[in-house]
C-alpha positions in Angstrom: -65.9 119.8 116.6 -62.6 120.3 118.6 -59.4 120.9 116.8 -57.9 117.7 115.2 -55.3 115.6 116.9 -52.2 115.7 114.8 -49.3 113.3 114.2 -46.3 114.2 112.1 -44.0 111.8 110.2 -40.5 113.0 109.6 -37.5 111.1 108.1 -33.8 111.0 108.6 -33.4 111.7 104.8 -35.4 111.9 101.6 -37.0 108.7 100.4 -37.1 107.2 103.9 -40.7 106.2 103.1 -42.6 109.1 104.7 -45.2 109.5 102.0 -46.1 105.8 102.0 -46.3 105.7 105.8 -48.5 108.8 105.9 -50.7 107.2 103.3 -50.9 104.0 105.4 -51.7 106.0 108.6 -54.4 108.0 106.7 -56.1 104.8 105.8 -55.6 103.2 109.2 -57.1 106.2 111.2 -60.0 106.3 108.7 -60.6 102.6 109.3 -60.5 103.4 113.0 -63.5 105.7 112.5 -61.7 109.1 112.6 -62.3 111.8 110.0 -58.8 112.1 108.8 -56.9 114.3 106.4 -53.2 114.6 105.2 -51.1 117.7 105.3 -47.8 118.7 103.9 -47.1 122.4 104.2 -44.5 122.7 101.4 -43.9 120.1 98.8 -41.1 120.0 96.2 -42.2 117.6 93.4 -42.8 117.4 89.7 -45.6 114.9 90.0 -48.7 116.9 90.8 -52.4 116.2 91.4 -55.4 118.3 90.2 -58.2 118.9 92.7 -61.8 118.9 91.7 -61.7 122.7 91.4 -58.8 122.6 89.0 -56.0 123.4 91.5 -52.5 121.9 91.6 -51.1 120.2 94.6 -48.4 117.5 95.3 -49.3 114.1 94.0 -48.7 112.5 97.4 -51.3 114.6 99.2 -53.9 113.8 96.5 -53.1 110.1 96.9 -53.2 110.4 100.7 -56.6 112.1 100.5 -57.8 109.2 98.4 -56.6 106.8 101.1 -58.8 108.8 103.6 -61.8 108.5 101.3 -62.0 112.3 100.9 -61.6 114.9 98.1 -58.2 116.6 98.1 -58.0 120.4 98.6 -55.2 122.9 98.4 -55.2 123.3 102.2 -53.6 119.8 102.3 -50.6 121.1 100.4 -50.8 124.9 100.3 -47.3 125.4 98.8 -45.9 123.4 95.9 -42.4 124.0 94.5 -41.7 122.7 91.0 -38.1 122.8 89.9 -37.8 124.2 86.4 -34.1 124.9 85.9 -30.8 125.4 87.7 -31.6 126.9 91.1 -35.0 128.0 89.9 -38.5 126.8 90.7 -42.1 127.6 89.9 -43.9 128.4 93.2 -47.5 127.2 93.3 -49.6 128.7 96.1 -53.1 127.2 96.8 -52.9 125.5 93.4 -52.1 128.5 91.3 -48.8 129.7 89.9 -47.4 132.5 92.2 -44.1 133.2 90.4 -40.7 131.7 89.5 -38.1 132.2 92.2 -34.5 131.4 92.8 -33.8 129.3 95.9 -32.2 132.2 97.8 -35.0 134.6 96.9 -37.5 132.1 98.1 -35.8 131.7 101.5 -35.2 135.4 102.0 -38.4 137.0 100.6 -41.1 134.4 100.8 -40.5 132.9 104.2 -43.0 134.9 106.3 -45.6 135.0 103.7 -45.3 131.2 103.3 -45.5 130.7 107.0 -48.8 132.6 107.2 -50.2 130.7 104.3 -49.3 127.4 106.0 -50.8 128.4 109.3 -54.1 129.5 107.8 -54.4 126.2 105.8 -53.6 124.0 108.8 -56.1 125.8 111.0 -58.9 125.3 108.4 -58.1 121.6 108.2 -57.9 121.3 111.9 -61.5 122.6 112.3 -62.8 120.1 109.7 -61.1 116.9 110.8 -60.5 114.7 113.8 -57.0 113.4 112.8 -54.4 115.1 110.6 -51.3 113.1 109.5 -48.6 115.6 108.6 -45.7 114.8 106.4 -42.3 116.4 106.7 -39.6 116.7 104.0 -36.0 115.6 103.7 -34.6 115.7 107.2 -35.3 117.9 110.2 -31.6 118.0 111.0 -30.6 120.1 108.0 -28.9 122.6 110.3 -27.9 124.9 107.4 -31.6 125.4 106.5 -33.4 125.2 109.8 -33.5 128.9 110.5 -36.1 129.4 107.7 -37.5 126.0 107.1 -41.2 125.6 106.4 -41.9 121.9 106.5 -40.4 120.1 109.5 -40.1 121.1 113.1 -41.5 124.6 112.6 -44.7 122.9 111.3 -44.7 120.5 114.2 -44.5 123.4 116.6 -47.2 125.3 114.8 -49.6 122.3 114.9 -48.5 121.2 118.4 -47.8 117.8 116.8 -45.8 114.9 118.2 -43.3 113.4 115.7 -42.4 109.9 114.7 -39.0 109.8 113.1 -38.5 107.3 110.2 -35.3 105.6 109.3 -34.7 103.5 106.2 -32.8 100.4 107.2 -32.4 99.2 103.6 -29.9 102.0 102.9 -27.7 100.9 105.9 -26.7 102.7 109.1 -30.2 103.1 110.3 -29.3 103.5 114.0 -26.6 106.0 113.2 -28.9 108.0 111.1 -31.7 108.0 113.7 -29.3 108.8 116.6 -27.5 111.4 114.6 -30.7 113.1 113.6 -31.9 113.2 117.2 -28.6 114.6 118.4 -28.7 117.4 115.9 -32.2 118.5 116.9 -32.7 121.3 119.3 -33.8 120.2 122.8 -37.4 121.5 122.3 -37.7 119.7 119.0 -36.1 116.4 120.3 -38.9 116.4 123.0 -41.5 116.3 120.2 -40.1 112.9 118.9 -42.4 110.4 120.7 -40.9 107.4 118.9 -39.3 106.1 115.7 -40.2 103.7 112.9 -37.6 101.5 111.2 -38.7 101.1 107.7 -38.1 98.7 104.8 -36.8 95.9 106.9 -36.0 92.5 105.3 -35.5 89.4 107.3 -36.1 88.1 110.8 -37.0 90.8 113.3 -35.5 88.7 116.1 -32.1 89.5 114.7 -32.8 93.2 115.0 -34.0 93.2 118.6 -30.5 93.8 120.2 -30.3 96.9 118.2 -33.8 98.0 119.1 -33.0 97.5 122.8 -29.8 99.4 122.5 -31.5 102.3 120.7 -34.2 102.6 123.3 -31.8 102.5 126.2 -29.4 105.0 124.6 -31.9 107.6 123.4 -34.9 107.0 125.8 -37.1 107.0 122.8 -39.3 103.9 121.9 -39.2 102.1 118.6 -42.9 102.1 117.8 -42.7 99.9 114.7 -40.5 97.9 112.4 -42.1 97.9 108.9 -41.1 95.3 106.5 -39.9 96.0 102.9 -43.1 95.7 100.8 -42.5 94.1 97.4 -44.4 95.6 94.4 -45.9 98.4 96.4 -48.0 100.3 93.8 -48.7 103.5 95.7 -48.1 106.4 93.4 -44.7 108.1 93.8 -44.0 111.8 93.3 -40.3 112.1 94.0 -38.1 111.4 90.9 -35.5 109.8 93.2 -37.7 106.7 93.0 -36.9 106.4 89.3 -33.5 105.0 90.3 -35.3 101.9 91.4 -36.9 101.2 88.1 -35.4 98.9 85.4 -33.4 100.1 82.5 -33.1 96.7 80.8 -35.8 94.6 79.1 -37.4 91.8 81.2 -37.1 89.0 78.7 -39.9 87.0 80.4 -42.4 89.7 79.2 -43.6 89.9 75.6 -44.1 93.6 75.2 -41.2 96.0 75.7 -42.2 99.6 76.9 -39.4 102.2 77.0 -40.2 105.4 78.9 -37.8 108.3 78.2 -36.3 109.7 81.4 -35.3 113.2 80.6 -33.9 115.6 83.2 -37.1 117.4 84.0 -39.5 114.4 83.8 -42.8 115.0 85.6 -46.0 113.2 86.3 -44.4 109.8 85.5 -47.3 108.1 87.4 -49.0 108.2 84.1 -47.0 105.0 83.4 -48.1 103.1 86.6 -50.9 101.0 84.9 -48.4 99.3 82.6 -46.7 97.7 85.6 -49.9 95.8 86.2 -50.1 94.3 82.7 -48.9 90.7 82.8 -46.9 90.9 79.6 -45.4 94.4 79.8 -41.8 95.0 80.6 -41.5 98.7 81.6 -38.2 100.4 81.8 -36.9 104.0 82.0 -34.1 104.9 79.6 -31.7 107.9 79.3 -29.6 107.1 76.2 -29.6 105.4 72.8 -27.9 102.3 74.1 -30.6 101.7 76.7 -33.4 102.4 74.3 -32.9 99.4 71.9 -35.9 98.5 69.8 -39.0 98.6 72.1 -42.6 98.0 71.0 -43.7 101.2 72.6 -41.8 104.5 73.4 -43.5 106.8 75.9 -42.5 110.5 76.1 -43.9 111.5 79.6 -44.6 114.9 81.0 -41.9 117.5 81.4 -41.5 120.6 83.6 -39.1 122.2 81.1 -40.1 120.9 77.7 -37.6 122.9 75.6 -34.6 121.7 77.6 -35.8 118.1 77.7 -36.3 118.3 73.9 -32.8 119.5 73.6 -31.7 116.6 75.7 -33.3 114.3 73.2 -31.4 115.9 70.4 -28.1 116.0 72.2 -28.2 112.4 73.2 -29.3 111.1 69.8 -32.5 109.8 71.3 -34.6 112.1 69.0 -33.0 110.6 65.8 -33.3 107.0 67.2 -37.1 107.5 68.1 -37.7 108.8 64.5 -35.9 105.7 63.1 -37.9 103.3 65.3 -41.2 104.9 64.3 -40.4 105.0 60.6 -38.5 101.7 60.1 -39.6 99.2 62.8 -43.2 100.1 63.4 -42.6 101.1 67.0 -45.6 102.9 68.5 -44.9 106.3 70.1 -47.0 108.0 72.7 -46.5 111.5 74.1 -48.2 112.9 77.2 -48.3 116.6 77.9 -44.7 117.8 77.5 -44.0 114.6 75.6 -47.0 115.4 73.3 -45.5 118.8 72.6 -42.2 117.1 71.7 -44.0 115.1 69.0 -44.7 118.3 67.1 -42.6 120.4 64.7 -41.4 123.0 67.2 -41.8 124.5 70.7 -41.7 128.3 71.0 -41.2 130.1 74.4 -40.9 133.8 73.6 -41.9 134.8 77.1 -39.3 132.6 78.8 -42.0 130.7 80.7 -39.9 127.5 81.1 -36.5 128.2 79.6 -34.0 130.8 78.5 -34.2 129.3 75.0 -37.0 130.6 72.8 -37.2 127.8 70.2 -36.4 124.2 69.7 -37.2 121.8 66.9 -39.5 118.9 67.9 -39.6 115.4 66.5 -41.9 116.4 63.6 -44.1 113.4 64.0 -47.2 115.6 64.2 -48.0 118.7 62.1 -48.3 121.1 65.0 -46.4 123.8 66.8 -46.6 124.6 70.5 -46.4 128.1 72.0 -45.7 128.5 75.7 -47.9 131.0 77.4 -47.9 132.6 80.8 -51.2 131.1 82.0 -51.3 127.5 83.2 -54.2 125.3 82.4 -55.2 122.9 85.3 -58.4 121.0 85.0 -59.9 117.6 85.5 -61.4 116.5 82.2 -63.5 113.8 80.6 -64.4 113.0 77.0 -64.6 110.3 74.3 -61.4 108.9 72.9 -61.6 107.8 69.3 -59.1 105.0 68.6 -59.3 102.0 66.3 -62.8 102.7 65.3 -64.0 102.7 68.9 -65.4 105.5 71.0 -64.1 105.1 74.5 -65.0 107.2 77.5 -61.9 108.5 79.3 -61.2 110.8 82.2 -58.0 112.4 83.4 -56.5 115.8 84.1 -54.6 118.5 82.2 -51.8 120.7 83.5 -49.8 122.6 81.0 -48.5 126.1 80.1 -48.4 125.5 76.3 -50.9 125.8 73.5 -50.6 123.5 70.6 -51.7 124.6 67.1 -52.3 122.1 64.3 -51.8 122.5 60.6 -54.7 120.1 59.9 -57.6 118.8 61.9 -59.7 115.6 61.9 -57.2 113.3 63.8 -58.1 114.5 67.3 -57.8 111.8 70.0 -60.3 113.0 72.5 -63.6 114.8 72.1 -64.7 116.9 75.1 -67.9 118.8 75.5 -66.4 122.1 74.4 -63.3 121.2 72.4 -61.2 118.5 70.9 -57.8 117.4 72.4 -54.8 115.4 71.3 -53.8 113.7 68.1 -53.7 110.3 66.6 -51.8 109.6 63.4 -53.5 108.1 60.4 -51.7 104.7 61.0 -52.6 105.1 64.7 -49.0 104.3 65.8 -48.5 107.8 67.1 -50.7 109.3 69.7 -50.2 112.6 71.6 -52.4 114.0 74.4 -52.5 116.6 77.2 -54.6 114.0 79.1 -52.6 112.8 82.1 -53.9 109.5 83.4 -55.3 108.5 80.0 -53.7 105.0 80.5 -55.4 104.7 83.8 -58.6 104.2 81.8 -58.8 100.4 81.6 -60.8 100.1 78.3 -58.6 102.6 76.5 -55.4 101.0 77.7 -56.8 97.5 76.7 -57.6 98.7 73.2 -54.3 100.5 72.8 -52.1 97.6 74.0 -54.1 95.0 72.1 -53.3 96.8 68.9 -49.5 96.5 69.7 -50.0 92.8 70.6 -51.8 92.1 67.4 -49.0 93.8 65.4 -46.5 91.5 67.1 -48.6 88.4 66.3 -49.7 88.0 70.0 -53.1 87.2 71.3 -55.0 90.2 72.7 -55.8 90.3 76.4 -59.3 91.3 77.4 -61.1 92.3 80.7 -58.0 93.0 82.8 -58.7 93.9 86.4 -59.5 97.6 87.0 -56.4 99.7 87.7 -58.5 101.8 90.2 -59.4 98.6 92.0 -55.7 97.6 92.1 -54.9 101.0 93.5 -57.5 100.5 96.2 -56.2 97.0 97.0 -52.7 98.7 97.3 -54.0 101.1 99.9 -55.5 98.2 101.9 -52.4 96.0 101.6 -50.1 98.9 102.7 -52.4 99.7 105.6 -52.6 96.1 106.7 -48.9 95.6 106.7 -48.2 98.8 108.6 -51.0 98.1 111.1 -49.5 94.7 111.9 -46.0 96.2 112.3 -46.6 99.2 114.6 -47.9 99.7 118.1 -51.1 101.4 117.0 -52.8 101.5 120.4 -49.7 102.9 122.0 -49.3 105.5 119.3 -52.9 106.7 119.6 -52.6 106.9 123.4 -49.4 108.9 123.0 -51.0 111.3 120.5 -53.9 111.9 122.9 -51.6 112.4 125.9 -49.4 114.8 123.9 -52.5 116.8 122.8 -53.7 117.0 126.4 -50.3 118.0 127.7 -49.9 120.8 125.2 -53.5 121.9 125.9 -52.7 122.2 129.6 -49.5 124.1 128.8 -51.6 126.6 126.8 -54.1 127.0 129.6 -51.2 127.7 132.1 -49.9 130.4 129.7 -53.3 132.1 129.6 -53.5 132.1 133.4 
């Protein structure tokens, strides 16, 4: 097999829609019959994905691999950066913790090592696939960072990839941001931009055409697609900036009110996605007592810095309010991973794994203590959840640095082949688990929510559509909308021409 033909998607800024467009193109090229894979050299995200061999990569690349119909590997995202404190991040290399580093230390000391890791990963992928869709990060015009960047134009050069630049028209000033980005690029990088996409457009495209004509005449670069704003797009997100789009107030038309605590270091919030598909669930993210109100279900999601996020709960009064809700109003409380640890009596971090603080009191809703250790557990898991007298098969993944120790046993939530995991209270209104994606399991979610419905005097809901099927439908819907909105044949022709041109240049160099 020849080396893959690449295409790189870069944006004028963060949250321009790069991840979703790469996902769409992965599905489109796969539908076109090409063996396709995603690639992002360096990802900064707190939402991660566990590969079959128990390695950790960015959530977006795992989702993009699913859109390609392939299993994700660490070569698709060889470097993952997980912010864990002020100016400090955990560096994950090929799915395993490398070390914690300050931003300056990473740029100064890790650059060449990181570049070598990225090159090796891309070369392996290029030998295995026919198309590689590469995702950039932020903007390629960050001139203060470009001398040592590892994720935009340097990767395009390494892969000999043409670039499509994406601008988000919903934020306003899309032509200014596209033109400004192009003008700030070095000439050799500007030549790699074979076209642009205008993303998240609402309204009549005819009204945009004068702007499109002007842009093409002014820059000499074609507009290869105008992608409409897609309502209710349920493709998993990984960047916490998307949380700003979520509701903080109750949807009064829905009968169940679910409040998700949004602490500063929230991670893997895609655990909550299935609740958005439930017809009677109002899902909102809250940051203070006033927003919390009196929900039917409080969810404490994952955290990259459990101690500091627990301190946030104490400082804001959310901790006391959650205790009051659970004790006095029969609110159900669920904690996942870091949120599970917060349900216990205390969290200890004597090695400074996540925080400079060595101890914090938990909510005390479960008789357990958590001790942070220096070895991270990352594994795909499956077992039998025991809830409401039922035994329910569940699957998910675990990713945590802490070990939780119980004062008593017998209330475990999930039985695995070699151990038990998680806790459910005697009244079954408090559950805690290290199992990410537990609510993606349709039967478990149905039983869990029906108990809350019954407590409220509502009728239970049975046999909801599979969340996995809805996710697959989401891939198809996204791909169909993008396919109809871009000049696909022209893009593929330009990709092939660019690859041939670069190949001939390399041949000339060898001569």
